[in-house]
C-alpha positions in Angstrom: -33.2 22.9 -70.6 -31.7 25.8 -68.6 -28.3 25.3 -67.1 -28.0 24.5 -63.4 -25.1 26.8 -62.7 -24.9 30.1 -64.7 -22.1 32.7 -64.3 -22.8 35.8 -66.4 -20.2 38.6 -67.0 -18.7 38.0 -63.5 -16.1 40.6 -62.6 -14.1 41.2 -59.4 -11.9 44.1 -58.7 -9.7 44.7 -55.6 -8.7 48.3 -55.6 -7.2 49.0 -59.0 -6.6 45.3 -59.8 -9.2 43.3 -61.7 -8.7 39.6 -60.8 -11.7 38.2 -62.6 -12.6 39.7 -66.0 -16.1 39.3 -67.2 -16.2 35.5 -67.0 -19.1 33.5 -68.4 -19.9 29.8 -68.2 -22.9 27.5 -67.8 -23.0 23.9 -66.6 -25.7 21.2 -66.2 -26.9 19.5 -63.1 -24.7 16.7 -61.9 -21.5 17.9 -63.8 -18.1 17.8 -62.1 -16.4 21.1 -63.2 -12.8 22.0 -62.5 -11.4 25.5 -62.4 -7.8 25.0 -63.4 -5.0 27.5 -63.6 -1.9 28.9 -61.9 -1.8 30.8 -58.6 -3.4 34.2 -59.0 -5.5 33.4 -62.1 -8.8 34.1 -60.4 -10.1 30.6 -59.9 -10.5 30.7 -56.1 -12.0 34.2 -56.3 -14.7 32.8 -58.6 -15.4 29.9 -56.2 -15.6 32.4 -53.3 -18.1 34.5 -55.2 -20.2 31.4 -56.0 -20.1 30.6 -52.2 -20.9 34.1 -51.2 -17.7 34.9 -49.4 -16.8 37.5 -52.0 -19.3 39.9 -53.7 -18.9 40.4 -57.4 -18.0 43.9 -58.6 -20.4 43.2 -61.5 -22.2 40.2 -63.0 -24.5 37.5 -61.7 -24.6 34.0 -60.5 -27.6 31.7 -60.9 -28.1 28.2 -59.3 -31.0 26.1 -60.5 -32.6 29.2 -62.0 -32.3 31.3 -58.8 -30.2 34.4 -58.8 -28.0 34.0 -55.7 -25.7 37.0 -56.4 -27.0 39.0 -53.4 -27.6 36.2 -51.0 -25.6 35.5 -47.8 -23.5 32.3 -47.8 -26.0 30.5 -45.5 -28.9 31.3 -47.8 -27.4 29.6 -50.9 -27.7 25.9 -49.9 -24.2 25.2 -51.0 -21.6 22.9 -49.4 -18.0 24.1 -49.2 -14.8 22.1 -48.5 -11.6 24.1 -47.8 -7.9 23.3 -48.4 -7.2 23.4 -44.6 -10.1 21.1 -43.5 -11.5 23.7 -41.2 -12.8 21.1 -38.7 -13.8 22.2 -35.2 -10.9 20.9 -33.0 -13.1 20.7 -29.9 -15.8 18.6 -31.6 -15.6 14.9 -32.4 -16.2 13.6 -35.9 -19.9 13.0 -35.3 -20.5 16.5 -34.0 -18.4 18.0 -36.8 -20.4 16.2 -39.5 -23.7 17.0 -37.7 -22.9 20.7 -37.0 -24.8 22.1 -40.0 -27.7 19.8 -39.3 -27.9 20.9 -35.7 -27.9 24.6 -36.8 -30.7 23.8 -39.2 -32.7 22.4 -36.3 -32.8 18.7 -37.3 -33.9 16.5 -34.5 -31.1 14.6 -32.7 -32.3 11.1 -33.8 -32.4 12.1 -37.5 -29.1 13.9 -37.1 -27.4 10.7 -35.8 -28.9 8.7 -38.6 -27.6 11.2 -41.2 -24.1 11.2 -39.6 -24.0 7.4 -39.7 -25.0 7.5 -43.3 -22.2 10.0 -44.1 -19.6 8.0 -42.2 -20.4 5.0 -44.3 -20.3 7.1 -47.5 -16.8 8.3 -46.7 -15.6 4.9 -45.5 -15.1 5.8 -41.8 -17.9 4.0 -40.0 -17.2 3.9 -36.2 -15.1 7.1 -36.2 -17.8 9.3 -34.8 -16.2 9.6 -31.3 -12.7 10.5 -32.6 -11.4 14.0 -32.6 -9.6 15.6 -35.6 -6.2 15.5 -33.9 -6.5 11.7 -33.7 -6.9 11.4 -37.5 -4.7 11.6 -40.6 -4.9 14.5 -43.0 -6.8 12.3 -45.5 -9.3 11.2 -42.9 -9.9 14.8 -41.8 -10.5 15.8 -45.4 -13.1 13.0 -45.7 -14.8 14.3 -42.6 -14.8 17.8 -44.0 -16.4 16.4 -47.2 -19.1 14.6 -45.2 -19.9 17.7 -43.2 -20.3 19.7 -46.5 -22.7 17.2 -48.0 -24.6 16.2 -44.9 -27.2 19.0 -45.2 -27.9 17.9 -48.9 -26.7 21.0 -50.6 -27.7 21.9 -54.1 -24.1 22.1 -55.1 -20.6 21.2 -53.7 -17.7 23.6 -53.9 -14.1 22.3 -53.3 -11.2 24.8 -52.9 -8.0 22.8 -53.6 -9.0 20.2 -51.0 -6.1 17.8 -51.8 -3.1 20.2 -52.0 -2.1 19.6 -48.3 -1.9 15.8 -48.7 0.9 13.6 -49.9 0.9 12.4 -53.4 -0.4 8.8 -52.8 -3.2 9.9 -50.5 -4.1 12.7 -53.0 -4.7 10.3 -55.8 -6.8 7.9 -53.8 -8.9 10.7 -52.2 -9.6 12.4 -55.5 -10.9 9.1 -56.8 -13.1 8.8 -53.7 -14.4 12.3 -54.2 -15.4 11.6 -57.8 -17.1 8.3 -56.8 -19.1 10.0 -54.1 -20.0 12.9 -56.5 -21.3 10.4 -59.1 -23.2 8.4 -56.5 -24.9 11.6 -55.2 -25.3 13.2 -58.6 -24.4 16.5 -57.0 -23.1 19.4 -59.2 -19.5 20.1 -58.1 -17.0 22.9 -58.7 -13.5 21.9 -58.0 -10.6 24.4 -57.8 -7.1 23.1 -58.5 -3.8 24.1 -60.0 -2.9 20.4 -60.7 -3.5 19.4 -64.3 -3.6 15.7 -63.6 -6.3 16.1 -61.0 -8.5 18.2 -63.3 -8.0 15.8 -66.3 -8.7 12.7 -64.3 -11.9 13.5 -62.6 -13.7 16.3 -64.4 -16.6 16.3 -66.9 -15.5 19.7 -68.1 -12.6 22.0 -67.3 -12.4 25.8 -67.2 -8.7 26.7 -67.9 -8.0 30.2 -66.5 -5.2 32.7 -66.8 -4.9 36.2 -65.6 -8.6 36.5 -64.7 -9.8 35.2 -68.1 -11.1 31.9 -69.4 -8.5 30.5 -71.9 -10.6 27.4 -72.8 -13.6 25.5 -71.6 -14.1 21.9 -72.6 -13.9 18.2 -71.8 -10.6 16.9 -70.6 -9.7 15.2 -73.9 -10.5 18.5 -75.8 -8.4 20.6 -73.4 -5.4 18.2 -73.7 -5.6 17.2 -77.4 -6.9 20.4 -78.9 -5.6 23.3 -76.9 -7.2 26.6 -78.0 -4.3 28.9 -77.0 -0.6 28.8 -76.5 -1.2 29.1 -72.7 -3.4 26.0 -72.6 -1.0 24.1 -74.8 1.9 24.7 -72.4 0.1 24.7 -69.1 -1.9 21.4 -69.5 0.3 18.4 -69.6 3.9 18.2 -71.0 4.3 19.8 -74.4 7.3 20.0 -76.8 7.7 23.3 -78.5 9.9 23.2 -81.7 11.3 26.2 -83.5 11.3 25.7 -87.2 11.6 27.6 -90.5 9.1 27.5 -93.3 10.7 26.2 -96.5 7.8 26.2 -98.9 4.4 27.3 -97.6 2.5 25.9 -100.6 4.1 22.5 -100.2 3.8 22.7 -96.3 7.5 21.9 -95.8 9.4 23.2 -92.8 13.0 22.7 -91.6 13.7 21.5 -88.1 17.4 21.9 -87.4 18.2 21.2 -91.0 15.8 18.3 -91.4 13.0 18.7 -93.8 9.5 17.6 -92.9 6.0 18.0 -94.3 3.3 19.1 -91.9 -0.4 18.5 -92.3 -1.3 22.2 -92.3 0.2 25.7 -92.1 -1.7 28.9 -91.3 -2.6 31.1 -94.2 -0.2 33.7 -93.0 2.8 31.4 -93.2 5.4 32.6 -95.6 8.5 30.9 -96.9 11.7 31.5 -94.9 9.6 32.7 -91.9 10.1 31.2 -88.4 7.3 29.0 -87.0 6.6 27.3 -83.7 5.4 23.7 -83.7 4.2 21.6 -80.8 3.7 17.9 -80.0 3.1 15.7 -77.0 5.8 13.3 -75.8 3.5 10.3 -76.0 2.9 10.7 -79.8 6.6 10.1 -80.5 8.1 6.7 -81.1 11.7 5.4 -81.0 12.3 4.1 -84.5 9.6 3.6 -87.1 5.9 3.0 -86.2 2.9 2.2 -88.5 1.2 5.4 -89.4 4.2 7.7 -88.6 5.2 9.6 -91.8 7.9 11.8 -90.3 11.4 10.7 -89.0 13.9 12.8 -87.2 17.4 12.0 -86.1 19.2 13.3 -83.0 21.2 12.4 -79.9 19.9 11.4 -76.5 20.8 14.2 -74.1 19.1 12.8 -70.9 17.3 9.7 -69.7 14.8 9.9 -66.8 13.5 6.7 -65.3 9.8 7.2 -64.1 8.9 3.6 -63.3 6.6 2.3 -66.0 7.7 5.1 -68.3 11.2 6.3 -69.4 11.4 9.9 -70.5 14.1 10.6 -73.1 15.3 14.1 -74.0 16.5 14.2 -77.6 18.7 16.9 -79.0 17.9 17.5 -82.7 20.2 20.5 -82.8 19.1 23.7 -81.0 15.7 22.0 -80.4 15.5 19.5 -77.5 12.4 17.4 -77.3 11.0 14.9 -74.8 9.4 11.6 -75.6 8.0 8.8 -73.4 8.6 5.1 -74.0 7.4 2.2 -71.8 9.9 0.6 -69.5 10.8 -2.9 -70.8 12.3 -5.0 -68.1 14.0 -7.3 -70.6 16.2 -4.5 -72.1 18.3 -1.8 -70.7 17.1 1.8 -71.3 18.9 3.9 -73.9 22.0 5.8 -72.8 23.0 9.4 -72.9 24.8 10.6 -76.0 23.5 7.6 -78.1 22.3 8.5 -81.6 18.6 7.9 -82.0 15.9 8.0 -84.8 12.4 9.0 -83.8 9.1 9.0 -85.7 5.8 10.7 -85.5 2.6 11.3 -87.5 2.4 14.7 -89.3 -1.1 15.2 -88.0 0.3 15.3 -84.4 2.7 18.1 -85.2 0.6 21.2 -84.5 1.3 24.8 -85.4 1.1 27.3 -82.6 
């Protein structure tokens, strides 16, 4: 079965600067796709090319088998939600949601019914007479979402729609967006620089850097099996440990004078050579744990209370690593400058 959204060799150059470099990806109908990366990586430019607001320097875009590369935005049957809401301030909520329907020539009675349907979908029934200035940012963004999906577009494009909202509203609204997307079964492309957002609501994630795709995969693949150093450091919190190979054949390395055996070393690893290792904070344990075959000793250099989680920074020597432990209300958290023994499984200590 052919992919629903196909991007082939997509390139965009502004003057002498190439911001999107021969990008390729394909997604199935109904998928929720996130374009994730830092500012300036090209993710928003890709979204704007899909929407028709930017024309590719080269390459093609297909939706449901149709080449839309040369079509105008209003010919593509796509819905777009912007970061800044972009509601018409002189129109009430009902007229904002129904604007695209009116332009398309839908009769007034059908239009009202569709607006009512959209208000129920976004959890704002009875708000049709309000104006944008009478609503919170989260409510305005819900209206913008309803306006985008009211004409029943083939695909929904979201350009960092939550970045202007406060943290609590952002979390609840992203969950609502995902629930609505699943209910409608609409293919969605979501642009964000927030790793947690992308990991929590996506079917697949495209991690971008400097105009290129670094990795494409499901959230658990992106987080647990990063393909490049950039993905490993950009997605989630990652400890990077500088070590020295002691015996390549035996897979032993020294971490600040402490000898450990890793599960694998690259074929190019040579004894006495420096090497970089990585591990996530959550795979570390305070003290022994079943299945952990590596122990390290160090000193607590910092303690950060994060509510349900306490993040410890442990100095092993020149390496300082973070680990997360659950908050236990019955015991006081560890203190700075305390000695500590931590453990981990060798399979979780990855070589960059």
